C-alpha positions in Angstrom: 0.0 0.0 0.0 1.3 3.4 -0.9 0.4 7.1 -0.2 -2.2 6.6 2.4 -2.5 10.4 2.5 -0.3 13.4 1.7 1.9 13.0 4.8 2.1 9.2 5.2 3.2 6.4 2.8 3.4 2.7 3.7 5.2 0.0 1.8 4.7 -3.7 2.5 2.8 -5.3 5.4 3.5 -2.6 7.9 1.9 -2.8 11.3 2.0 -0.1 14.0 3.6 -1.0 17.3 0.2 -0.9 19.0 -1.0 -1.9 22.4 0.7 -5.3 22.3 4.1 -3.7 22.7 2.9 -1.0 25.1 1.5 -3.6 27.5 3.9 -6.4 26.8 6.7 -7.3 29.2 9.1 -8.5 26.5 9.9 -5.0 25.0 13.1 -3.0 24.8 13.6 0.5 23.3 16.8 2.5 22.7 16.9 6.1 21.6 19.8 8.2 20.3 20.1 12.0 20.2 22.8 12.6 17.6 23.4 16.3 18.5 26.2 15.6 21.0 28.0 13.0 18.9 29.9 13.1 15.6 29.1 10.5 12.9 31.9 8.1 13.9 30.9 8.1 17.6 27.2 7.6 16.7 28.2 4.8 14.3 30.3 3.1 17.0 27.4 3.4 19.5 24.9 1.9 17.0 27.2 -1.1 16.5 27.5 -1.6 20.3 23.8 -1.3 20.6 23.2 -4.0 18.0 25.5 -6.3 19.9 23.7 -5.6 23.2 20.3 -6.1 21.7 21.2 -9.4 20.1 22.7 -10.7 23.3 19.7 -9.5 25.3 17.1 -11.2 23.1 19.2 -14.3 22.6 18.9 -14.9 26.4 15.2 -15.4 26.0 15.9 -18.7 24.2 17.6 -22.0 25.2 21.0 -22.9 23.9 19.5 -25.9 22.1 16.0 -27.0 21.2 15.1 -30.1 19.1 18.8 -30.5 18.3 19.1 -26.9 17.0 21.2 -24.1 18.5 18.3 -21.8 18.8 19.9 -19.1 20.9 22.8 -18.7 18.5 20.4 -18.5 15.5 18.3 -15.8 17.2 21.4 -13.9 18.3 23.0 -13.9 14.9 19.9 -12.8 13.1 19.1 -10.0 15.6 22.7 -8.8 15.5 22.8 -8.6 11.7 19.3 -7.0 11.4 19.9 -4.4 14.2 23.4 -3.7 12.8 22.1 -3.0 9.3 19.0 -1.1 10.4 20.9 1.1 12.9 23.8 1.6 10.5 21.5 2.8 7.8 19.6 5.0 10.3 22.9 6.7 11.4 24.2 7.1 7.8 21.0 8.7 6.5 19.8 10.6 9.6 19.0 14.1 8.6 18.7 16.3 11.7 20.1 16.0 15.2 16.8 17.5 16.4 15.1 14.2 15.7 15.6 11.0 17.7 16.9 7.8 16.2 15.0 5.0 17.9 14.9 1.2 17.9 12.2 -0.9 19.5 12.1 -4.7 19.8 9.3 -6.8 21.2 8.0 -10.3 20.9 4.6 -10.7 19.3 3.3 -14.2 19.3 5.7 -16.2 17.0 7.8 -13.3 15.7 10.3 -10.7 17.0 9.4 -7.3 15.6 12.2 -4.7 15.2 11.2 -1.0 14.6 13.8 1.5 13.6 12.9 5.2 13.1 15.1 8.1 11.8 14.7 11.3 10.0 15.9 11.7 6.3 16.1 14.5 3.8 13.2 14.7 1.4 15.4 13.9 -1.6 16.9 10.8 0.1 13.4 9.7 1.1 12.2 9.7 -2.5 15.2 7.6 -3.5 14.5 5.2 -0.7 10.8 5.0 -1.6 11.7 4.0 -5.2 14.0 1.3 -3.8 11.5 -0.2 -1.4 8.8 -0.1 -4.1 11.0 -2.6 -6.0 11.5 -4.7 -2.9 7.8 -5.2 -2.3 6.9 -5.8 -6.0 9.9 -7.7 -7.4 11.8 -10.9 -6.8 14.3 -9.9 -4.1 16.8 -12.5 -5.1 17.0 -11.2 -8.6 17.2 -7.6 -7.2 20.1 -8.7 -5.0 22.0 -10.1 -8.0 21.3 -6.9 -10.0 22.6 -4.8 -7.1 25.7 -7.0 -6.9 26.4 -6.6 -10.6 26.0 -2.8 -10.4 28.4 -2.7 -7.4 30.9 -4.7 -9.4 30.6 -2.4 -12.5 30.5 0.9 -10.7 32.0 2.4 -7.6 29.6 1.7 -4.7 27.9 4.9 -3.6 27.0 3.4 -0.2 23.3 3.2 -1.1 23.1 -0.2 -2.8 20.7 -1.8 -0.4 22.7 -5.0 -0.2 22.3 -5.2 3.6 18.5 -4.9 3.4 18.3 -7.5 0.6 20.5 -9.9 2.6 18.2 -9.6 5.6 15.3 -10.7 3.4 17.1 -13.4 1.3 19.5 -14.9 3.8 18.1 -14.2 7.2 14.4 -14.7 6.5 13.2 -11.3 7.8 10.1 -9.7 6.4 10.5 -5.9 5.9 8.0 -3.0 5.6 8.3 0.7 5.8 6.3 3.8 6.9 7.3 7.4 5.7 5.9 10.4 7.5 6.4 14.0 6.6 6.1 16.7 9.2 5.1 20.4 8.8 8.7 21.4 8.2 9.1 18.9 5.4 11.4 16.5 7.3 10.6 12.9 6.6 10.7 10.2 9.3 11.2 6.6 8.1 10.2 3.7 10.2 11.4 0.3 9.1 9.7 -2.8 10.5 11.7 -6.1 10.4 9.8 -9.2 11.4 11.8 -12.2 12.5 9.7 -15.4 12.6 10.5 -17.3 15.8 9.0 -20.5 17.2 9.6 -20.1 20.9 9.7 -23.4 22.8 
């Protein structure tokens, strides 16, 4: 679904955080205010946060279940997803007046990861064009196309390989919400759903 109204656009199967997260006990939120940190410091903090979040959520699961190393699988997937989502949020964050926020919570058989950050309007339009392709095209073919482009041209840092890897290799389902405020600044919220069968 796209362009719900003039100020909000949604791509993919996006769901608001809602009452389940507000009332739930298995919920964790981290917020960054980038005004006091330079990009390198913020980047380092986002990597540390991804590590912390993956360790935190991994501890909800046993080391092994039905012969599988369940905790390690969850930890690895959460680490990669949070690292990619927070890294992108830091890289494309527009204004230090806006918070960069990540929220994780368990919802039935999936772990939901919400990451929000502000972006410039021109960057938002480029990103919208990319996520339109993600929700309408074969993501494996799109990944191969992006890899070929990266090999043929100098990578501009906006290839989307990390996002496509989350989908193709880690089994996450992604969706997005874009909101524009009165000043024209766009906030992007990415929702990553990690299917989990909790024993």
